[in-house]
C-alpha positions, -999 to +999 in steps of 0.1 A: -001-002+000+015+034-009+016+062+011+009+099-005+009+132+007-018+153+000+001+171-023+009+139-041-029+130-044-040+159-061-009+152-094-024+116-091-061+128-096-048+156-121-026+127-143-041+094-135-077+094-116-080+059-122-050+052-102-065+077-074-099+053-074-074+020-075-059+037-043-085+049-023-106+013-023-074-001-002-078+025+029-094+029+060-099+066+058-093+095+030-084+126+043-078+156+018-092+181+043-076+218+034-070+209-001-069+234-030-082+218-060-089+247-080-093+248-117-089+208-118-112+187-141-120+155-122-145+131-139-158+095-122-136+098-093-148+082-064-145+108-031-172+090-008-172+090+027-137+110+025-132+138+045-127+173+022-133+198+047-122+232+041-114+225+004-113+243-029-129+227-061-131+265-074-134+272-107-134+231-114-151+210-141-162+178-120-185+152-134-198+119-121-181+124-092-192+105-064-192+127-029-217+101-014-216+103+023-183+126+023-177+160+049-178+189+028-180+210+057-168+247+044-160+233+011-155+260-018-175+251-049-176+285-067-182+287-102-174+251-108-195+230-131-212+198-114-227+176-133-244+145-122-230+142-092-240+122-064-235+140-029-261+115-010-255+113+025-232+141+024-224+173+048-225+202+029-224+228+060-214+258+051-201+250+016-200+277-011-214+267-045-224+304-054-222+304-091-218+269-097-234+250-123-247+219-101-273+201-125-285+167-128-270+159-093-280+138-064-285+156-028-306+125-011-304+130+025-272+153+021-271+183+049-275+217+030-276+242+065-257+272+057-249+259+021-250+294+003-270+288-031-264+322-045-270+324-079-266+288-083-278+265-110-295+238-096-316+229-130-326+192-130-310+183-100-331+163-069-335+176-039-363+155-026-346+145+002-321+171+008-316+180+045-322+213+060-325+231+027-347+258+041-317+268+065-296+272+031-286+309+018-301+314-017-313+343-035-338+350-064-310+342-089-305+307-076-319+283-106-345+256-087-347+224-101-383+215-112-411+217-077-412+177-088-375+182-076-378+201-042-389+192-010-424+195-004-424+219+025-396+244+004-406+276-012-377+290-027-390+323-039-398+346-012-367+336+009-339+364+014-315+352+040-297+372+075-280+396+049-311+413+034-327+421+064-337+454+068-354+475+092-389+487+092-388+518+079-417+538+105-429+567+093-421+595+120-457+616+120-446+647+129-482+658+145-472+654+185 
């Protein structure tokens, strides 16, 4: 069994992704927390059960990547193209998905508390069983999938996150 540094694993993913998948099968735990994957194109990678806490996939192109049961706390997915990836049972608490294209993805039982979805395109993604989607941050420019792909109790239309809170404008009467 080969023991790689995080930097060597990034190079393995960049040049020989199939060898990364083979290596991962032999591992009990995979710790890739705080790793910068920015700008890398990744396809058919198995990150299931890995720790990717605080890593960055900014500006990446990700397709058919398995993130099931993965710790994605505070991961940066800004401006990433994410196509047909599996986020089943993933922890996306505080993940920043702003400006990302996350289409045809599966978010079954993914915890989305505090996930930032500002201007994120979630077209055709399955969010029906996503957990804490009401606690995610999103705006009027977030593109949602059709209603049948959203939780029944979810309404993304009128939501504003805490940054948009405003004081009520009390009219001051001068008729004292």
